[in-house]
C-alpha positions in Angstrom: -21.5 -21.5 12.4 -23.7 -21.2 9.3 -22.3 -18.7 6.8 -24.8 -17.2 4.4 -22.2 -16.5 1.7 -18.5 -17.0 1.5 -16.2 -14.0 1.4 -14.3 -13.7 -1.9 -10.8 -13.3 -0.6 -8.3 -13.3 -3.4 -11.0 -13.9 -6.0 -10.5 -11.4 -8.8 -12.6 -12.8 -11.5 -16.2 -11.8 -11.7 -17.6 -15.1 -13.1 -15.9 -17.0 -10.3 -17.6 -14.9 -7.7 -21.0 -15.3 -9.3 -20.6 -19.0 -10.1 -19.7 -19.8 -6.5 -22.2 -17.5 -4.9 -19.6 -15.4 -3.1 -20.7 -12.1 -1.5 -20.5 -9.5 -4.2 -20.6 -5.7 -3.7 -22.4 -4.6 -6.8 -20.2 -2.3 -8.9 -21.9 -2.9 -12.3 -23.0 0.7 -12.7 -19.4 1.3 -13.7 -20.6 0.0 -17.1 -23.3 2.6 -17.4 -20.9 5.5 -16.4 -18.3 4.4 -19.0 -21.0 4.3 -21.7 -22.3 7.7 -20.7 -18.8 9.2 -20.9 -17.9 7.6 -24.2 -14.2 8.1 -23.7 -12.0 6.3 -26.2 -9.4 5.4 -23.6 -10.0 5.7 -19.8 -7.2 5.3 -17.3 -8.2 4.5 -13.7 -5.5 5.0 -11.1 -6.2 3.6 -7.7 -4.1 2.0 -4.9 -3.3 -1.7 -4.9 -6.1 -4.1 -3.9 -8.9 -1.6 -4.5 -10.9 -3.8 -6.9 -9.3 -2.8 -10.3 -8.8 -6.4 -11.6 -12.3 -7.4 -10.5 -13.8 -4.3 -12.2 -11.9 -5.2 -15.4 -13.1 -8.8 -15.3 -16.7 -7.6 -14.8 -16.4 -5.3 -17.8 -15.1 -8.2 -19.9 -17.9 -10.5 -18.9 -20.5 -7.8 -19.8 -19.2 -6.5 -23.1 -17.6 -9.6 -24.6 -19.2 -11.7 -27.4 -17.4 -14.7 -26.0 -16.7 -17.6 -28.4 -16.3 -21.1 -26.9 -13.8 -23.6 -28.1 -16.4 -25.2 -30.4 -17.1 -21.9 -32.0 -20.4 -21.2 -30.3 -21.1 -17.9 -28.6 -21.6 -18.0 -24.8 -24.5 -16.3 -23.2 -23.1 -14.3 -20.2 -26.3 -12.4 -19.5 -27.1 -14.7 -16.5 -24.0 -13.2 -14.7 -25.9 -9.9 -14.4 -29.3 -11.1 -13.3 -30.4 -8.9 -10.4 -27.5 -6.6 -10.8 -27.9 -2.8 -10.9 -26.8 -2.5 -14.5 -29.9 -4.4 -15.6 -32.1 -1.7 -14.1 -30.2 1.1 -15.9 -32.1 0.9 -19.1 -31.9 -0.7 -22.6 -29.6 2.0 -23.9 -26.9 0.4 -21.8 -27.9 -3.3 -21.6 -28.0 -3.5 -25.4 -24.2 -3.4 -25.3 -24.1 -6.7 -23.5 -22.2 -9.4 -25.4 -21.7 -7.2 -28.5 -17.9 -6.8 -28.7 -14.8 -8.9 -28.9 -12.6 -8.2 -25.9 -8.9 -8.3 -25.4 -8.0 -8.6 -21.7 -4.3 -8.2 -20.8 -3.0 -8.4 -17.2 0.4 -7.0 -16.7 0.7 -7.6 -13.0 2.9 -10.7 -13.3 5.9 -8.9 -14.9 8.0 -8.6 -11.7 11.1 -10.4 -12.8 14.7 -9.4 -12.0 15.8 -8.5 -15.5 14.3 -7.1 -18.8 14.5 -10.4 -20.6 12.5 -12.3 -18.0 10.0 -9.5 -17.5 9.5 -9.1 -21.3 9.0 -12.8 -21.7 6.4 -12.7 -18.9 4.5 -10.0 -20.8 4.7 -12.1 -23.9 3.2 -15.0 -22.0 0.2 -12.9 -21.2 -0.2 -11.8 -24.8 0.1 -15.4 -26.0 -2.7 -16.4 -23.6 -5.0 -13.9 -25.2 -4.1 -15.2 -28.6 -4.8 -18.7 -27.4 -8.1 -17.6 -26.0 -9.1 -16.3 -29.4 -7.6 -19.1 -31.4 -11.0 -19.8 -33.0 -9.9 -17.0 -35.4 -7.7 -19.5 -37.1 -10.6 -21.7 -38.1 -12.1 -21.2 -41.5 -11.0 -18.5 -44.0 -11.8 -15.3 -42.1 -8.1 -14.5 -41.9 -5.8 -14.6 -44.8 -2.9 -17.1 -44.9 -0.5 -14.3 -44.2 -2.5 -13.2 -41.1 -2.7 -16.8 -39.9 1.1 -17.1 -40.3 1.6 -14.0 -38.2 -0.9 -15.2 -35.6 0.8 -18.5 -35.3 4.2 -16.8 -35.0 2.9 -15.0 -31.9 1.4 -18.3 -30.5 4.7 -20.2 -30.9 6.9 -17.4 -29.5 8.8 -17.1 -32.8 7.7 -13.5 -33.6 10.2 -10.7 -33.2 9.9 -7.9 -30.6 8.4 -5.5 -33.2 5.6 -7.9 -33.9 4.9 -8.4 -30.2 4.9 -4.6 -29.8 2.0 -4.4 -32.2 0.4 -7.6 -31.2 -2.7 -6.0 -29.6 -3.3 -3.9 -32.7 -3.0 -6.9 -34.9 -5.3 -9.1 -32.6 -7.9 -6.3 -32.4 -8.0 -6.1 -36.2 -8.4 -9.9 -36.6 -11.2 -9.8 -34.0 -13.0 -7.0 -35.8 -12.8 -9.0 -39.1 -14.4 -12.1 -37.4 -17.0 -10.4 -35.2 -17.8 -7.5 -37.5 -17.5 -5.2 -34.5 -14.8 -3.1 -33.1 -12.8 -4.4 -30.1 -12.8 -3.5 -26.4 -9.3 -3.5 -24.9 -8.9 -3.9 -21.2 -5.4 -3.6 -19.7 -4.9 -4.3 -16.0 -2.1 -3.1 -13.7 -0.2 -1.4 -16.6 2.4 0.2 -14.3 3.5 -3.0 -12.4 6.2 -3.8 -15.0 7.3 -0.2 -15.0 7.6 0.0 -11.2 9.5 -3.3 -11.1 11.8 -2.2 -14.0 12.6 1.0 -12.2 13.6 -0.6 -9.0 15.4 -3.4 -10.9 17.4 -1.1 -13.2 16.0 -1.7 -16.7 13.3 1.1 -16.7 14.2 2.5 -20.1 14.0 -0.8 -21.9 10.6 -1.6 -20.4 9.2 1.9 -21.2 10.2 1.5 -24.8 8.3 -1.8 -25.2 5.2 -0.7 -23.4 5.1 2.6 -25.2 5.1 0.8 -28.5 2.5 -1.7 -27.3 0.1 1.1 -26.1 0.7 3.5 -28.9 -0.2 1.0 -31.6 -3.2 -0.5 -29.7 -4.7 2.7 -28.2 -3.7 5.5 -30.6 -3.5 4.3 -34.2 -6.1 1.6 -34.0 -9.2 1.8 -36.3 -10.5 -1.4 -34.8 -10.8 0.0 -31.2 -14.2 0.5 -29.7 -12.9 1.8 -26.4 -10.2 0.8 -23.9 -10.0 0.8 -20.1 -6.5 0.8 -18.5 -5.9 0.5 -14.7 -2.9 1.1 -12.5 -1.7 2.8 -9.4 0.1 5.7 -10.8 -0.5 8.0 -13.7 2.7 7.8 -15.8 3.4 10.9 -17.9 2.1 11.0 -21.5 5.7 11.6 -22.7 6.7 8.3 -21.0 4.0 5.9 -22.1 1.0 7.5 -23.6 2.8 9.4 -26.3 0.5 11.6 -28.3 -2.6 9.8 -26.9 -5.0 12.8 -27.0 -8.0 10.6 -26.5 -7.0 9.6 -22.9 -9.4 10.3 -20.0 -7.7 10.0 -16.7 -9.7 9.2 -13.6 -7.4 9.5 -10.6 -8.1 9.6 -6.8 -8.4 13.3 -7.1 -11.6 13.2 -9.2 -15.2 12.2 -8.5 -15.6 10.4 -11.8 -16.4 6.7 -11.0 -15.0 7.3 -7.5 -17.5 4.9 -5.9 -16.6 1.9 -8.0 -13.2 1.2 -6.5 -13.3 0.5 -2.8 -16.4 0.3 -0.6 -18.5 3.3 0.3 -20.2 3.6 3.7 -23.6 2.2 2.6 -21.9 -0.9 1.2 -19.9 -1.5 4.3 -22.9 -1.1 6.5 -24.8 -3.6 4.3 -21.9 -6.0 4.4 -21.6 -5.9 8.3 -25.4 -6.2 8.6 -25.5 -9.2 6.3 -23.1 -11.1 8.5 -24.6 -9.8 11.8 -21.6 -7.9 13.0 -22.9 -4.3 12.9 -21.4 -3.8 16.3 -17.9 -3.6 14.7 -18.9 -0.5 12.6 -16.8 2.0 14.6 -13.8 -0.3 14.7 -13.9 -0.9 11.0 -14.2 2.8 10.3 -11.2 3.7 12.4 -9.0 1.0 10.8 -10.0 0.9 7.2 -11.9 4.0 6.3 -10.5 7.4 5.5 -9.7 7.4 1.8 -11.1 10.2 -0.3 -11.5 9.7 -4.1 -12.6 13.1 -5.3 -15.1 14.0 -2.6 -16.2 10.3 -2.1 -15.3 8.6 1.2 -14.0 5.1 0.5 -13.0 2.1 2.6 -10.1 -0.2 1.7 -12.0 -3.3 0.3 -9.2 -5.8 0.7 -8.9 -5.1 4.4 -12.7 -5.0 4.9 -13.3 -8.5 3.4 -10.4 -10.0 5.3 -11.5 -8.5 8.5 -15.1 -9.7 8.1 -13.9 -13.2 7.2 -11.7 -13.3 10.2 -14.4 -12.1 12.5 -17.2 -14.4 11.3 -14.9 -17.4 11.5 -13.5 -16.2 14.8 -9.9 -16.3 13.6 -9.4 -12.9 15.3 -11.1 -10.6 17.8 -9.0 -7.6 16.7 -8.4 -5.6 13.5 -5.2 -6.4 11.6 -3.2 -4.5 9.0 -4.2 -6.7 6.1 -3.2 -4.3 3.4 0.4 -4.1 4.6 1.0 -7.7 3.6 -0.2 -7.3 0.0 2.3 -4.9 -1.5 5.8 -3.6 -1.1 6.2 -0.8 1.3 9.5 0.1 -0.3 8.5 3.7 -1.1 7.6 4.4 2.5 11.0 2.9 3.5 12.6 5.2 0.9 10.8 8.2 2.3 11.9 7.5 5.8 15.5 6.6 4.8 15.9 9.8 2.8 14.2 12.1 5.2 16.2 15.2 6.2 15.3 17.2 9.4 12.4 19.0 7.6 10.9 15.8 6.2 11.3 14.0 9.6 9.3 16.8 11.2 6.6 16.4 8.5 6.4 12.7 9.0 6.1 13.2 12.8 3.3 15.8 12.2 1.5 13.3 10.0 1.9 10.6 12.6 0.3 12.9 15.2 -2.8 13.3 13.0 -1.8 16.5 11.2 -1.9 17.3 7.5 0.9 18.7 5.3 0.5 20.6 2.1 2.3 19.6 -1.1 2.0 20.5 -4.8 0.5 17.7 -6.9 2.4 16.3 -9.8 0.1 13.8 -11.6 2.3 13.4 -14.7 5.5 11.9 -13.3 7.6 9.0 -14.3 9.2 6.4 -12.0 12.5 7.9 -12.9 11.3 11.2 -11.3 10.2 9.7 -8.0 13.5 10.0 -6.1 14.5 13.3 -7.7 12.7 15.3 -5.0 10.8 14.8 -1.7 7.7 16.4 -3.3 7.6 13.5 -5.8 7.9 11.0 -3.0 5.0 12.6 -1.2 3.0 12.5 -4.4 3.8 8.8 -4.8 2.6 8.1 -1.3 -0.6 9.9 -2.0 -1.4 8.1 -5.3 -0.5 4.7 -3.9 -2.8 5.0 -0.8 -0.3 5.8 2.0 -1.7 9.3 2.3 -5.1 10.8 1.5 -6.1 14.2 0.1 -8.2 16.2 2.5 -8.3 19.6 0.7 -7.4 21.0 -2.7 -6.0 24.5 -3.2 -5.5 26.0 -6.7 -2.7 28.6 -7.1 -1.2 30.0 -10.3 -2.1 27.0 -12.4 -0.8 24.6 -9.8 -2.7 22.3 -7.5 -1.7 22.0 -3.8 -3.1 19.2 -1.6 -3.4 18.9 2.1 -2.5 15.3 2.8 -2.8 13.1 5.9 -2.6 9.5 7.0 -6.0 7.8 6.1 -6.5 5.4 9.0 -5.1 3.3 11.8 -4.1 0.5 9.4 -1.8 2.8 7.4 -0.4 4.4 10.6 0.6 0.9 11.6 2.6 0.5 8.4 4.4 3.8 9.0 5.1 2.8 12.6 6.6 -0.6 11.6 8.6 0.9 8.8 10.1 3.5 11.1 10.9 0.9 13.7 12.7 -1.3 11.1 14.6 1.8 9.8 15.6 2.6 13.4 16.8 -1.0 14.0 18.9 -1.0 10.8 20.3 2.4 11.6 21.4 1.6 15.2 22.9 -1.7 14.1 25.5 0.1 12.1 26.4 2.7 14.8 28.8 2.6 17.7 27.1 3.4 21.0 30.0 2.4 23.3 30.2 6.0 24.7 26.5 5.7 25.8 27.1 2.3 27.4 30.3 3.6 29.2 28.4 6.6 30.4 25.5 4.5 31.9 27.9 2.1 33.6 30.1 4.9 35.0 27.2 7.0 36.3 27.8 9.9 33.9 24.3 11.3 33.7 25.4 14.4 31.7 26.8 12.3 28.8 23.8 9.8 28.9 21.4 12.7 28.6 23.4 14.4 25.8 23.7 11.2 23.7 20.0 10.3 24.1 19.0 13.8 23.0 21.2 13.6 20.0 19.6 10.4 18.9 16.1 11.7 19.5 16.7 14.6 17.3 17.9 12.4 14.5 15.0 9.9 14.8 11.4 10.0 13.9 9.0 9.8 16.8 5.9 7.8 15.8 4.3 7.6 19.3 5.2 10.7 21.2 2.0 10.3 23.2 3.0 7.0 24.7 5.9 5.8 26.9 6.3 2.7 24.7 7.8 4.8 21.9 10.6 5.9 24.2 10.8 2.4 25.7 11.4 0.9 22.2 13.8 3.7 21.3 16.0 3.1 24.4 15.9 -0.7 24.0 17.1 -0.2 20.4 20.1 1.9 21.5 21.0 -0.7 24.1 20.9 -3.6 21.7 24.7 -3.5 21.1 25.6 -3.6 24.8 27.7 -6.8 25.2 28.2 -8.8 28.3 24.7 -7.9 29.5 21.3 -9.6 29.3 18.5 -7.1 28.6 15.1 -7.7 30.3 12.0 -5.5 29.7 8.6 -5.2 31.3 8.9 -8.3 33.5 7.7 -8.7 37.1 10.1 -8.0 39.9 9.2 -7.1 43.5 5.7 -5.6 43.5 5.4 -4.5 39.9 6.9 -4.4 36.4 10.1 -2.6 35.7 10.8 -0.9 32.3 14.4 -2.1 31.5 16.9 -4.0 33.5 20.5 -4.7 32.4 21.9 -7.9 34.0 25.7 -8.4 33.6 27.1 -11.9 32.9 30.0 -10.9 35.2 28.6 -10.3 38.6 31.3 -7.8 39.5 30.0 -5.4 36.9 27.1 -3.1 37.8 23.5 -4.1 37.2 21.3 -1.4 35.9 17.6 -0.5 36.4 16.1 2.1 34.0 12.6 3.4 34.8 11.1 5.7 32.1 8.6 8.5 32.2 7.1 10.8 29.6 6.3 14.4 30.4 3.9 16.7 28.6 5.8 19.8 29.5 9.5 20.5 30.2 8.7 21.8 33.7 7.4 18.3 34.7 10.6 16.5 33.8 12.5 16.8 37.1 9.5 15.8 39.2 8.8 12.7 37.0 12.5 11.7 37.1 12.2 11.7 40.9 9.0 9.7 40.7 10.7 7.1 38.6 13.4 6.6 41.2 10.9 6.5 44.0 8.9 3.9 42.0 12.0 1.7 41.7 12.4 1.6 45.5 8.7 1.5 46.4 8.0 -1.4 44.1 11.3 -3.2 44.9 12.4 -3.5 41.3 15.8 -4.5 42.5 14.5 -7.6 44.3 15.5 -10.0 41.5 18.9 -8.5 41.2 19.6 -8.7 45.0 18.4 -12.3 44.9 20.9 -13.0 42.1 23.6 -11.5 44.3 24.7 -8.5 42.3 26.8 -6.2 44.7 26.3 -3.0 42.7 22.9 -1.9 41.3 22.6 1.4 39.4 19.1 3.0 39.4 18.2 5.5 36.7 15.1 7.6 36.4 14.8 9.0 32.8 12.1 11.4 31.7 11.4 12.2 28.0 9.6 15.2 26.7 9.4 15.4 22.9 13.1 15.6 21.7 14.5 16.2 25.2 15.2 14.1 28.2 16.4 14.3 31.8 18.5 11.6 33.4 18.8 11.2 37.2 20.7 8.5 39.2 19.6 7.3 42.6 21.9 8.7 45.3 23.0 11.5 42.9 21.6 15.0 43.4 22.8 15.9 39.9 21.0 15.1 36.7 20.8 16.6 33.3 18.0 18.0 31.1 19.0 17.8 27.5 
C-alpha cells in the first residue's frame, strides 16, 4: 500500500517532522497568538500527549537565532514555508530567528529519590549549556563568567548556582546576541508529580521554585517565557510572586485549538488517507474534550489509530492513551471512594455528569486531602471533561463527565483491577459453602452485600455481573471454573467442576433485569434455559452424580437466586 506521508508517532520535534515529511497538523498560528497577547510568562496546562512538547519545539524553531557549532547562524525559515504563520503578516514573521532560546524539558525527572531526580534535571540544564557553548568562544563573556559557565558544564557547580542557571544563561545569551532571551520550559510538573508520589516533594518544590523565580521573575534578560504542564501548581508552591504569569488552562478559550485536533483537522487527516468512513468511530472513541468552548480530539490516539488502520494492523479502535501515562490517580480515586463517591463514579460511567467546585490553584500535596481535589485532578489531566460552568459567590462549579469511549475503557479496566485486588484479600468461604449446600438465602445476601460495596461499570450488560461473580468465585479451591463454553445446545455462563467427583458440580446461569418485578420470571427462565439447552451434558458425560443448577438474576444492586428443584429463592 502506497502511503502519501508517514504518521509522526512519538516524534515530538518540529524539525524532525518537517525534515522527514511526516504528516503535520499546522499549529503555527500559536506563534501569532502569543505575540498578540504579549504575556511575559504563559503557562499552558493540558493533559499528557496533547502536543505540548511539539508546540514548544515549533516555538523554538521559529524564534531562535540558532548558532551552529562553527559559529554561523542557521536559517530556519524553510521550516515554515507554506505554513499558516507565513500568511499572518510581517508584524509576526519579523520575529523569526530574532532571539536566543533556552529550551528545558523536565519530563525525564522520574527517578525514585531526590538526588537522582535532581541530577536528571541538572543533566537537562547541562545539555542547554552545551548547546550554547559557542558563548565560550572569543571575549564576549568575562573570565569569571566563563569559569561559572564551565562549572555548570562539568557538574562542579553547587545547587545554588544550578538554581540560578537559567537566569545566568539568559544573561550570557543576551550579551552575545544583543537580544533578550526566550525561555521555553516543557512538562514542568513531571518532577513535582513524581516527587510527590515518591516522597520527596518538598525538596523538589524548593529547587524548582528557585529555578523559576530567578529565571521568570527577576530576569531583565527575559523576552518572554512559555511553560507547559498538566496541572496548574499554586503560585505559593512554585510561581512565588510571579505577577506576570498568564495561565491558559483547559477551562479557557485562549489558544484552545493549538493543543489537540479540532474537527476540521481530523476530517482533513482522515480524508488525506482515504479513511473518511471511520469518522463516527473516531469521534466516539477519541473526541469529547472541551478546552474552553472548543471541542478537541486526543491527538495521540488519533495518529495511532490512523496509522494502525492504514497499515491494517487493526480493524478496531484501541485505548492508545491508556498506555502512555500512569493511571494511578484513577486508581487512587477508585480505592478511596466511599459510598457517595462510588455512586458518583457509577453515574459517570452511565453517561451522567457530576458537579464539583473547581480548584485551579492546588499543590500535589493537596490532591489526596479531599475527594473534590481528586475530581479536579481527573478533570485537568484529561480523565474527565468540563461540560458546563456555573459561577456562584466567587466560586466556579463545573459539570464534569467522561469524555469518550477510550477514557471509559480506562475506568472500566481500573475498576476491574481494583475489584480483583480487593477480592483476593477477602474470605468468601461462606459464599462457597452456601452455594454447595443449596442455601439460596445466604448466597443472595452475600452477593447483594458485595454489589453494594462495588462499583458497577456496566450495569447495562450481563457481562458486568458475569465478571463480578467470576471474581468472587476465584478463591474456590478444589474446583475448575469454566465460563462461556459450549455444552449441549448452547453456551453456559459459569460451570464449577470439582476435582473430587463426589462433590457437587454447579451450573450458574445469569440474567439481568431492568426492573425488580422481572427478577423472579428471569430466574425461572435461566433455570429453564439450563435444561432446554442441556448445559449439564458435559457434566453428565464426565460422570458427576450431583449437579446443582442455579438461576441468578441481577437488577442494579440487588439479586435473586433460585435453585432447580427448589420452590424457594431469595431476592436481596
